[in-house]
C-alpha positions as CSV (number, residue, x, y, z in Angstrom):
1,M,113.7,73.5,117.4
2,K,110.4,72.7,115.4
3,L,107.3,74.6,116.5
4,T,104.1,72.6,116.2
5,K,100.7,74.1,115.4
6,P,99.5,74.0,119.1
7,M,102.9,75.4,120.2
8,L,102.4,78.5,117.7
9,A,98.8,78.9,118.7
10,L,99.9,79.0,122.3
11,C,102.7,81.5,121.7
12,G,100.2,83.6,119.6
13,A,97.7,83.7,122.5
14,M,100.5,84.6,125.0
15,L,101.5,87.5,122.8
16,A,97.9,88.6,122.3
17,T,97.3,88.7,126.1
18,V,100.5,90.7,126.8
19,L,99.8,93.2,124.0
20,A,96.1,93.5,125.3
21,V,97.1,95.5,128.4
22,P,98.5,98.5,126.4
23,V,95.4,98.5,124.1
24,Q,93.1,98.7,127.1
25,A,95.3,101.8,128.5
26,A,95.1,103.3,125.1
27,E,91.4,103.0,124.9
28,E,90.9,104.4,128.2
29,G,92.6,107.7,127.3
30,G,96.2,106.7,127.9
31,S,99.0,107.8,125.8
32,N,100.1,104.4,124.5
33,I,100.4,103.9,120.8
34,F,98.9,100.5,120.5
35,T,95.6,100.2,118.8
36,K,93.5,97.3,118.1
37,D,94.2,97.2,114.5
38,Y,98.1,97.6,115.2
39,I,97.9,94.7,117.9
40,R,95.9,92.4,115.4
41,S,98.5,93.0,112.5
42,L,101.5,92.6,114.7
43,S,100.3,89.3,116.5
44,S,99.6,87.7,113.1
45,L,101.9,84.8,112.1
46,K,102.3,86.4,108.7
47,M,103.7,89.5,110.4
48,M,106.0,87.3,112.3
49,D,107.3,85.5,109.2
50,M,107.9,88.9,107.6
51,M,110.1,90.1,110.5
52,D,111.9,86.7,110.9
53,G,115.0,87.6,108.8
54,N,116.9,84.3,109.6
55,K,113.7,82.0,109.2
56,D,114.3,80.4,112.8
57,H,110.5,80.9,113.7
58,M,111.6,83.4,116.2
59,V,111.9,87.3,116.2
60,S,114.7,88.7,117.9
61,K,114.8,92.4,118.9
62,E,117.3,93.1,116.3
63,E,114.9,91.5,113.6
64,F,112.1,93.5,115.0
65,M,113.8,96.8,114.9
66,A,115.3,96.1,111.4
67,Y,111.7,95.6,110.1
68,Q,110.6,98.8,111.6
69,S,113.5,100.6,110.3
70,R,112.7,99.3,106.6
71,L,109.1,100.5,107.1
72,F,110.5,103.9,108.1
73,D,112.8,104.0,105.2
74,M,109.7,103.2,102.8
75,M,107.7,106.0,104.3
76,D,110.5,108.6,104.1
77,R,110.0,109.1,100.3
78,N,112.5,112.0,100.1
79,K,115.1,110.3,102.3
80,D,115.5,113.3,104.6
81,G,115.4,111.2,107.9
82,M,112.1,112.5,108.7
83,V,108.5,111.6,107.9
84,D,106.4,114.6,107.3
85,K,102.4,114.8,107.2
86,Q,102.2,114.0,103.4
87,E,104.6,111.2,103.7
88,W,102.6,109.7,106.6
89,E,99.3,110.0,105.0
90,R,100.6,108.6,101.7
91,S,101.8,105.5,103.7
92,G,98.3,104.5,104.7
93,I,99.3,104.4,108.5
94,G,97.6,107.6,109.4
95,G,94.6,107.2,107.5
96,K,93.7,106.7,103.9
97,A,96.5,106.0,101.6
98,T,96.5,108.9,98.9
99,G,99.0,107.2,96.5
């Protein structure tokens, strides 16, 4: 199925709407992990393309989880299956990247 620009825009708008609810909950003191920056990066078509392993213009749960797993593996520099404070900070996710 070929996705047209209007169809992609509609899908993006729907995703942003669905993901906006957890952001509001997080900003109101909830325990949700979704921040505005996280939602903004996650809802970009560039991010979707990075996750879309088979390039079918859709992201399956398996593709999404595989992408997250690769991110974790990149952060886990000593390959112990855990990300400690230094690894987290060096990733740039938890704040300023330190190298």
